[in-house]
N, C-alpha and C positions, 0 to 999 in steps of 0.2 A: 595602174593608176587609179586612185580613188578621188572622187570629187565630193566636196562637202555640199550637201543639199540643204538649203535653208528655205523655210517657208517665209512668205512676205511678213515683214514686221518683226522678224527675229534677229535683226542686225544688232549692232552694238547699242546698248541701252543709253539713251540720252539722259544726262542728269538733269533733274528739274531745276528751273531757275531759282536762285536763292530768294527767299521771301524777305522783303524789307520790313524789319520790325519797327513798329511805331515807338517813338521816344518815350511816351508816357504809359506804355503798356507792359504788363507781365504776361508771359506766355507759358503754357504747359501743353505739350504734345501738339505744337503748332497753332494753338488757338489762344486768343486773348482771353485771359481769365480774371484780370484786374487792371485798374488804372492807378497810377502813382502821382503823388504831389510832393514836391520838394525833395528829390533824391539828392543825397550827398555821399560821394565816394570818398572813403578813407583808405588810401593806399597802404599806409603804415600798418593798419589793422586788418587789411583785406576784407573790409566790410562796406556795405552800403546801408546808410541810414535813410529811412523814408519818414517824412513827417506824417504822411497819411497814405493809406492804400484803400481805395474804395471800389465799388462794383465787384467785390471779391467773393461773391457767393460760390463761384465755380473753382476758386483757388484751393487746391489741396495742399494744406500747410505742411504735412510731413513729406511732401514730394519735392524734388528738384524743380526749379523753374528758370526761365530765361528773362533777362531784362537788358535791353540794348544788346551789347556784345558779350554780356556776362552770363555764366551759369551760376545760380544762387541756391542757397538753402536758408529759409527763414529760421532764425534762431530765437528771437525774442519779440514779444509784442507787449507794449505797455498798457494798451487799452483796446478793447474790442467791443463792438456794438452790432447787434443783428440789424438794427435799423435806426437811422438818425431821424427823429421826428421832425426836425427842421429841414431835412433834405432827404426824403424817402427814396428819391431816384438814385441815391448813392449805394443802396443795398447795404451789404455788410461792410462796416468801416473798421479799419485797423489803424491805430495811431502809435507813433513811437516805435516803428518796426526796425529791427536790425537783422540784416541778411548777410550771411557769410558768402564771400566770393569763392566759388569752387574752381573756377577756371573760365575759359572763354568758349562761347558757343561756336559750333562749326557753321561756317557760312556757305 
């Protein structure tokens, strides 16, 4: 007979509780990297249009990101500004953004 010996704390791994995503935030690697304004989901084209994305200094544009329940890839930006002189607290501002819906994020 053989018995399996386990040290304390090596039992079945508990899965971490799912993180509630904020409705106006874009995430990369579990961190908020931008805030959105006026998102519009277009199911027929599998795209989300954002009137504005701000506080986006940490948003890596060529990388996949998450918004609400979606996994996205930003495809087009009509206008980008490093700083809005009228609202410097917004950081980098992107306007007229179109993101392709790649699928749904794992919850």
